[in-house]
C-alpha positions as a printed NumPy array, in Angstrom:
array([[ 33.686,  22.812,  14.725],
       [ 32.498,  19.227,  14.17 ],
       [ 30.179,  18.808,  11.183],
       [ 26.788,  17.335,  12.066],
       [ 25.404,  14.649,   9.764],
       [ 21.885,  15.598,   8.62 ],
       [ 19.101,  13.215,   9.53 ],
       [ 17.914,  12.874,   5.923],
       [ 19.339,  13.972,   2.574],
       [ 18.519,  13.395,  -1.06 ],
       [ 20.815,  14.107,  -3.987],
       [ 19.538,  14.401,  -7.563],
       [ 16.532,  12.287,  -6.643],
       [ 14.323,  11.608,  -9.658],
       [ 11.164,   9.671, -10.53 ],
       [  9.16 ,   9.632, -13.755],
       [  5.897,   7.944, -14.72 ],
       [  5.974,   7.455, -18.46 ],
       [  6.753,  10.866, -19.869],
       [  5.829,  12.731, -16.672],
       [  8.748,  13.881, -14.508],
       [  7.106,  13.732, -11.084],
       [ 10.348,  14.375,  -9.138],
       [ 13.394,  15.73 , -10.931],
       [ 16.923,  16.134,  -9.552],
       [ 15.782,  17.063,  -6.043],
       [ 18.456,  17.939,  -3.489],
       [ 16.998,  18.058,   0.014],
       [ 18.53 ,  18.244,   3.483],
       [ 16.609,  17.784,   6.736],
       [ 18.433,  18.428,  10.027],
       [ 17.547,  16.393,  13.084],
       [ 15.002,  17.994,  15.397],
       [ 13.451,  20.296,  12.814],
       [  9.772,  20.709,  11.952],
       [  9.867,  21.   ,   8.157],
       [  6.822,  21.681,   5.972],
       [  6.72 ,  20.543,   2.355],
       [  4.232,  22.566,   0.33 ],
       [  3.309,  23.221,  -3.288],
       [  0.402,  23.174,  -5.719],
       [ -1.401,  19.974,  -6.687],
       [  0.837,  17.953,  -8.982],
       [  4.012,  19.528,  -7.602],
       [  5.514,  16.118,  -6.795],
       [  5.175,  16.208,  -3.001],
       [  3.457,  12.846,  -2.549],
       [  5.805,  11.149,  -5.021],
       [  8.801,  12.621,  -3.203],
       [  7.538,  11.339,   0.143],
       [  6.831,   7.941,  -1.415],
       [ 10.473,   7.805,  -2.487],
       [ 11.675,   8.774,   0.999],
       [  9.592,   6.049,   2.633],
       [ 10.357,   3.326,   0.127],
       [  6.845,   2.953,  -1.224],
       [  8.231,   4.037,  -4.598],
       [ 11.611,   3.216,  -6.129],
       [ 13.795,   6.004,  -7.449],
       [ 14.83 ,   6.14 , -11.089],
       [ 17.991,   8.   , -10.174],
       [ 19.665,   9.775,  -7.277],
       [ 20.326,   8.929,  -3.647],
       [ 18.539,   8.971,  -0.297],
       [ 20.58 ,   8.91 ,   2.92 ],
       [ 19.038,   8.463,   6.365],
       [ 21.221,   8.783,   9.465],
       [ 24.228,   8.767,   7.157],
       [ 23.278,   5.446,   5.524],
       [ 22.345,   4.991,   1.876],
       [ 18.753,   3.703,   1.999],
       [ 17.862,   4.376,  -1.646],
       [ 17.22 ,   0.712,  -2.478],
       [ 15.922,  -0.443,   0.907],
       [ 12.267,  -1.56 ,   1.118],
       [  9.839,   0.41 ,   3.259],
       [  9.851,  -1.982,   6.237],
       [ 13.623,  -1.704,   6.595],
       [ 13.412,   2.085,   6.62 ],
       [ 10.777,   1.84 ,   9.359],
       [ 13.165,  -0.284,  11.425],
       [ 15.818,   2.406,  11.026],
       [ 13.515,   5.028,  12.489],
       [ 11.102,   6.36 ,   9.861],
       [  7.374,   6.477,  10.523],
       [  4.765,   7.903,   8.192],
       [  1.082,   8.528,   7.75 ],
       [ -0.483,   8.981,   4.337],
       [ -3.48 ,  10.807,   2.892],
       [ -5.493,   7.578,   2.987],
       [ -5.752,   6.18 ,   6.5  ],
       [ -4.229,   2.745,   7.055],
       [ -5.772,   1.701,  10.358],
       [ -7.158,  -1.741,  11.182],
       [-10.867,  -0.932,  11.135],
       [-12.065,  -3.987,  13.088],
       [ -9.624,  -3.578,  15.97 ],
       [ -9.862,  -1.183,  18.896],
       [ -7.781,   1.976,  19.032],
       [ -5.584,   0.396,  21.703],
       [ -5.044,  -2.72 ,  19.576],
       [ -4.113,  -0.6  ,  16.551],
       [ -1.417,   1.279,  18.439],
       [ -0.221,  -1.899,  20.159],
       [  0.378,  -3.515,  16.771],
       [  2.545,  -0.559,  15.777],
       [  4.524,  -0.984,  19.005],
       [  5.11 ,  -4.719,  19.108],
       [  8.007,  -4.807,  16.681],
       [  9.92 ,  -2.278,  18.789],
       [  9.024,  -3.771,  22.187],
       [  9.14 ,  -7.443,  21.144],
       [  5.8  ,  -8.413,  22.651],
       [  6.302,  -7.09 ,  26.223],
       [  2.556,  -6.845,  26.859],
       [  2.492,  -4.577,  29.925],
       [  4.9  ,  -2.1  ,  28.372],
       [  3.078,  -2.258,  25.031],
       [ -0.214,  -1.369,  26.693],
       [  1.301,   1.468,  28.725],
       [  3.036,   3.049,  25.738],
       [ -0.003,   2.571,  23.514],
       [ -2.14 ,   4.442,  26.028],
       [  0.498,   7.181,  26.237],
       [  0.43 ,   7.608,  22.447],
       [ -3.371,   7.763,  22.437],
       [ -3.278,  10.342,  25.211],
       [ -0.893,  12.488,  23.151],
       [ -3.437,  12.761,  20.345],
       [ -6.45 ,  13.138,  22.64 ],
       [ -7.914,   9.672,  22.064],
       [ -7.139,   7.898,  25.342],
       [-10.798,   8.024,  26.352],
       [-11.69 ,   6.044,  23.205],
       [ -9.069,   3.306,  23.629],
       [-11.65 ,   0.501,  23.701],
       [-13.631,   1.824,  20.717],
       [-13.551,   0.017,  17.374],
       [-11.36 ,   2.056,  15.032],
       [-13.717,   1.726,  12.073],
       [-16.414,   3.557,  14.054],
       [-14.291,   6.704,  14.358],
       [-14.874,   9.784,  12.24 ],
       [-12.37 ,  10.282,   9.443],
       [-10.653,  13.046,  11.398],
       [-10.225,  10.844,  14.457],
       [ -8.896,   8.041,  12.26 ],
       [ -6.173,  10.453,  11.114],
       [ -5.295,  11.181,  14.737],
       [ -5.176,   7.448,  15.483],
       [ -2.76 ,   6.988,  12.614],
       [ -0.543,   9.725,  14.069],
       [ -0.647,   7.934,  17.429],
       [  0.487,   4.747,  15.671],
       [  3.394,   6.685,  14.189],
       [  4.381,   8.319,  17.484],
       [  4.252,   4.968,  19.285],
       [  7.17 ,   3.756,  17.186],
       [  9.396,   6.44 ,  18.756],
       [ 10.66 ,   7.409,  15.283],
       [ 13.666,   9.558,  14.49 ],
       [ 11.603,  10.946,  11.592],
       [  7.808,  11.264,  11.512],
       [  6.365,  12.02 ,   8.066],
       [  2.797,  13.332,   8.058],
       [  1.004,  13.588,   4.706],
       [ -2.02 ,  15.945,   4.881],
       [ -2.638,  15.197,   8.581],
       [ -5.312,  17.899,   9.03 ],
       [ -7.423,  16.727,   6.081],
       [-10.886,  15.945,   7.431],
       [-10.284,  17.533,  10.838],
       [-12.709,  20.049,  12.336],
       [-11.368,  23.485,  13.287],
       [-11.104,  22.516,  16.959],
       [ -9.248,  19.325,  16.004],
       [ -6.84 ,  21.362,  13.858],
       [ -6.088,  23.532,  16.885],
       [ -5.408,  20.368,  18.885],
       [ -3.159,  19.087,  16.083],
       [ -1.077,  22.274,  16.128],
       [ -0.666,  21.902,  19.879],
       [  0.317,  18.256,  19.38 ],
       [  3.064,  19.18 ,  16.902],
       [  4.461,  21.636,  19.419],
       [  4.347,  19.011,  22.159],
       [  6.181,  16.28 ,  20.21 ],
       [  8.649,  18.57 ,  18.433],
       [ 11.378,  17.803,  20.951],
       [ 10.9  ,  14.051,  20.58 ],
       [ 11.26 ,  13.582,  16.836],
       [ 11.993,  15.323,  13.547],
       [  8.799,  16.086,  11.619],
       [  8.269,  16.385,   7.876],
       [  4.802,  17.808,   7.289],
       [  3.094,  17.762,   3.884],
       [  0.185,  20.145,   4.275],
       [ -2.137,  22.402,   2.265],
       [ -3.518,  24.311,   5.253],
       [ -1.255,  27.349,   5.236],
       [ -2.319,  28.466,   8.706],
       [ -1.078,  25.123,  10.038],
       [  2.147,  25.415,   8.033],
       [  2.923,  28.969,   9.103],
       [  2.153,  28.301,  12.76 ],
       [  3.983,  24.986,  13.169],
       [  6.884,  24.777,  10.697],
       [ 10.337,  26.113,  11.474],
       [ 11.433,  25.801,   7.848],
       [  9.565,  25.292,   4.578],
       [ 10.457,  23.599,   1.295],
       [  8.301,  24.553,  -1.692],
       [  7.995,  22.165,  -4.646],
       [  6.638,  22.939,  -8.093],
       [  6.842,  20.85 , -11.248],
       [  8.74 ,  18.083,  -9.474],
       [ 11.544,  20.37 ,  -8.325],
       [ 12.404,  22.527,  -5.319],
       [ 11.196,  26.043,  -6.055],
       [ 12.256,  27.708,  -2.796],
       [ 13.253,  27.045,   0.805],
       [ 13.39 ,  29.191,   3.893],
       [ 11.679,  30.291,   7.067],
       [  7.908,  30.764,   6.958],
       [  8.403,  34.523,   6.736],
       [ 10.886,  34.261,   3.86 ],
       [  8.756,  31.796,   1.908],
       [  5.627,  33.9  ,   2.353],
       [  7.488,  36.917,   0.944],
       [  9.035,  35.017,  -1.992],
       [  7.595,  36.312,  -5.277],
       [  8.09 ,  32.994,  -7.105],
       [  6.226,  31.129,  -4.361],
       [  3.431,  33.693,  -4.409],
       [  3.021,  33.261,  -8.16 ],
       [  3.181,  29.453,  -8.15 ],
       [  1.26 ,  28.608,  -5.027],
       [  0.117,  31.279,  -2.603],
       [ -1.742,  33.208,  -5.284],
       [ -0.842,  36.65 ,  -4.011],
       [  1.415,  37.856,  -6.819]])
């Protein structure tokens, strides 16, 4: 049997801020095609860990490999070119541009300015997140929840090998959360998804596998059912022990 190289791995990945160990000796393996949720209490190290994966933060120690390549010291833009896309808790849209223009900007690097194709793929990405009817609207006029969906469209438009979503349902109405869960199911076959999320209904209904962090380290990993039944996870995070 031929061994399959994981899409993303970390080995002994560590990051401290002064005396605070935000991420400590984290080993993590993400297979291609999986929907993985990363959960944990506030201060668990999730956002720092994702910042290290994306290149927004530099690691103190350890290694990050993406598609078999050591990317530990690569800047964020070079990781994007290799197939990572990410959205963060704070939206990073261009408020004075239209939705279509926002997504087109995300596409142009990949499509090298082919205007007709850029427009077509931008509209397709907006349609995926339910915003095609607002393509000509100024992005800054959107509700916060719709801005989050626009940011996801900008990520999807890059056709990434890995799409990292940090708190994507924050600010969404219940109906929009239902649409988001359907969206994750629809794009699951197109890209690997790493989902950082506090909404446990979203996690349990969308993730195939869950990694739980606490105190900057991996506390537990497993299927949603196994994680929900884990006594250590219940005590640290789910509050049912």
